[in-house]
C-alpha positions as CSV (number, residue, x, y, z in Angstrom):
1,M,-22.3,2.8,-8.3
2,R,-20.5,0.5,-6.0
3,Q,-18.4,3.3,-4.6
4,L,-21.5,5.2,-3.8
5,R,-22.9,2.3,-1.7
6,Y,-19.7,2.5,0.7
7,I,-19.9,6.1,1.2
8,L,-23.4,5.9,1.9
9,V,-22.9,3.0,4.1
10,Y,-19.7,4.0,6.3
11,G,-21.1,8.0,6.3
12,L,-24.7,7.0,7.5
13,L,-23.0,4.4,10.1
14,S,-20.6,6.8,11.3
15,G,-23.1,9.8,11.5
16,L,-25.6,7.8,13.4
17,I,-23.3,6.4,15.6
18,I,-22.2,9.7,16.8
19,I,-25.4,11.4,17.4
20,A,-26.4,8.1,19.3
21,V,-23.9,8.0,21.6
22,I,-23.8,12.0,22.1
23,M,-27.9,12.0,22.3
24,A,-27.5,9.1,25.1
25,A,-24.9,11.4,27.0
26,L,-27.7,14.2,26.8
27,V,-30.4,12.0,28.1
28,V,-28.7,9.6,30.8
29,P,-29.2,11.5,34.0
30,S,-26.0,9.4,35.2
31,A,-23.8,10.2,31.8
32,K,-24.8,13.7,31.7
33,N,-21.6,14.7,33.8
34,A,-19.3,12.1,33.3
35,F,-19.7,13.0,29.5
36,H,-20.9,16.5,28.9
37,S,-17.5,17.9,27.3
38,Y,-16.2,19.1,24.2
39,W,-13.6,16.7,24.0
40,F,-16.0,13.7,24.7
41,G,-18.1,14.8,21.6
42,Y,-14.7,15.1,19.4
43,L,-13.5,11.9,20.6
44,V,-17.1,9.8,20.0
45,M,-16.5,11.7,16.4
46,L,-13.2,10.7,15.6
47,V,-13.3,7.4,16.6
48,A,-17.0,6.9,14.9
49,L,-15.5,8.7,11.8
50,S,-12.5,6.5,11.6
51,L,-15.1,3.9,9.5
52,I,-14.2,6.5,6.7
53,F,-10.9,5.0,6.5
54,V,-12.8,1.3,7.2
55,G,-14.9,2.2,3.7
56,I,-12.0,3.6,1.9
57,K,-9.9,0.2,2.4
58,R,-12.9,-2.2,1.8
59,Y,-13.5,-0.1,-1.2
60,R,-10.1,-0.5,-2.0
61,D,-9.8,-4.3,-1.4
62,N,-12.8,-5.5,-2.8
63,E,-13.4,-3.6,-5.9
64,L,-10.2,-2.2,-7.1
65,G,-7.6,-5.4,-6.6
66,G,-5.7,-3.7,-3.7
67,T,-4.8,-0.1,-4.9
68,M,-6.0,3.2,-5.0
69,R,-4.5,6.4,-5.7
70,F,-4.5,9.7,-3.1
71,L,-7.2,11.9,-5.0
72,P,-9.9,9.1,-5.8
73,A,-9.3,8.0,-1.7
74,L,-9.7,11.5,-0.4
75,G,-12.7,12.3,-2.6
76,M,-14.5,9.2,-1.1
77,G,-13.4,10.0,2.4
78,L,-14.6,13.7,1.8
79,A,-18.1,12.2,0.4
80,T,-18.1,9.9,3.0
81,A,-17.7,13.0,5.4
82,V,-20.6,14.6,4.2
83,V,-23.2,11.6,4.4
84,A,-22.3,11.4,8.0
85,G,-22.5,15.5,8.8
86,I,-25.5,15.5,6.9
87,A,-27.1,12.4,9.0
88,Y,-25.5,13.9,11.9
89,V,-27.2,17.9,11.2
90,A,-30.7,15.3,10.5
91,V,-30.5,13.1,13.8
92,W,-29.7,16.3,15.7
93,E,-32.7,18.2,13.9
94,V,-35.1,15.3,14.8
95,Y,-33.7,15.3,18.3
96,L,-34.6,19.4,18.7
97,A,-37.8,19.0,17.5
98,L,-39.1,16.3,20.0
99,T,-37.6,18.4,22.6
100,H,-39.1,21.2,21.5
101,Y,-35.7,23.2,20.9
102,R,-34.9,23.2,24.7
103,F,-31.6,22.4,24.0
104,M,-29.9,26.1,23.3
105,D,-31.8,27.2,26.4
106,D,-30.6,24.8,28.8
107,Y,-27.4,25.3,27.4
108,T,-27.5,28.8,27.8
109,A,-28.9,28.6,31.4
110,G,-26.2,26.2,32.2
111,L,-23.6,28.7,30.9
112,L,-25.4,31.7,33.1
113,R,-25.2,29.5,36.2
114,T,-21.7,28.3,35.6
115,Y,-20.4,32.5,35.1
116,K,-22.4,33.3,38.7
117,A,-20.8,30.6,40.6
118,Q,-17.2,31.8,39.1
119,G,-18.7,35.4,40.6
120,L,-19.2,37.5,37.4
121,T,-21.2,40.4,38.4
122,G,-21.8,43.7,37.0
123,A,-20.9,45.0,33.2
124,A,-19.2,41.5,32.7
125,L,-22.3,39.4,33.5
126,A,-24.5,41.7,31.4
127,Q,-21.9,41.2,28.5
128,K,-22.5,37.7,29.2
129,V,-25.7,37.6,29.0
130,A,-26.1,39.6,25.7
131,E,-23.8,36.9,24.0
132,L,-25.7,34.1,25.5
133,D,-28.5,36.1,24.1
134,S,-26.9,36.4,20.8
135,M,-25.8,32.9,20.4
136,R,-30.0,31.7,21.2
137,A,-31.3,34.2,18.6
138,I,-28.7,32.9,15.6
139,Y,-29.7,29.1,16.8
140,R,-33.3,29.6,16.5
141,N,-32.7,30.6,12.6
142,P,-32.5,26.7,11.0
143,V,-30.0,27.6,8.2
144,M,-27.5,29.1,10.9
145,R,-28.3,26.0,13.2
146,M,-27.9,23.2,10.5
147,G,-24.6,24.8,8.8
148,M,-23.3,25.1,12.8
149,T,-24.1,21.6,13.2
150,F,-22.7,20.4,10.3
151,V,-19.2,22.4,11.1
152,E,-18.8,20.8,14.5
153,I,-18.7,17.5,12.7
154,F,-16.8,18.1,8.9
155,P,-13.4,19.2,9.8
156,V,-13.3,15.6,11.7
157,G,-14.3,14.3,8.8
158,V,-11.9,16.3,6.6
159,V,-8.9,15.4,9.0
160,V,-9.8,11.2,9.2
161,A,-10.2,11.6,5.2
162,L,-6.7,12.7,4.9
163,V,-5.3,10.5,6.7
164,S,-7.3,8.0,5.5
165,A,-6.0,8.4,1.9
166,A,-2.6,9.1,2.7
167,L,-2.5,5.7,4.1
168,V,-4.4,3.7,1.8
169,R,-2.6,4.9,-1.7
170,N,-0.1,2.6,-0.6
171,P,-1.0,-1.1,-1.7
172,R,1.5,-2.4,1.3
173,F,-0.5,-0.7,4.3
174,L,-2.9,-3.0,5.8
175,A,-2.6,-5.2,2.3
176,V,-5.1,-8.2,1.9
177,K,-3.5,-11.4,1.1
178,R,-4.8,-13.1,-1.6
179,V,-4.7,-16.9,-2.1
């Protein structure tokens, strides 16, 4: 039961930090240009999901006396990543509802402007427009949209969980000195 508390606390914190930073970048006009990139989004995810490591290590040190095997640590890390992903999806859905689901229309309109600025015309532009229309149609389906949103974050959580479990299984790694 204590393990579940660690999973929920660190998973929710990770998910909320990620979505707060990414939404700030979407909402604050001066931040849109500086932070509007895939690299920035994944960097934020990686930093926030490092709380998976913190949660596993604190559980190992506080509840297990400083030792934890790889598979239990991995399971805890993956569960924390799932909680972070669910929090991320839930808050993103609230954001979409509050903005009347304009995100994908705005996103695809921006891509279309970029394609035109790059000089794309004729059949090549028509193909891109068809791809954007298809992407918009897929995004209208809530199940597909939520799945796509979850898949944005979960693989990063898997990597962090694997690395965390590998590090934390060594009882000498950042061992707590007991007096």
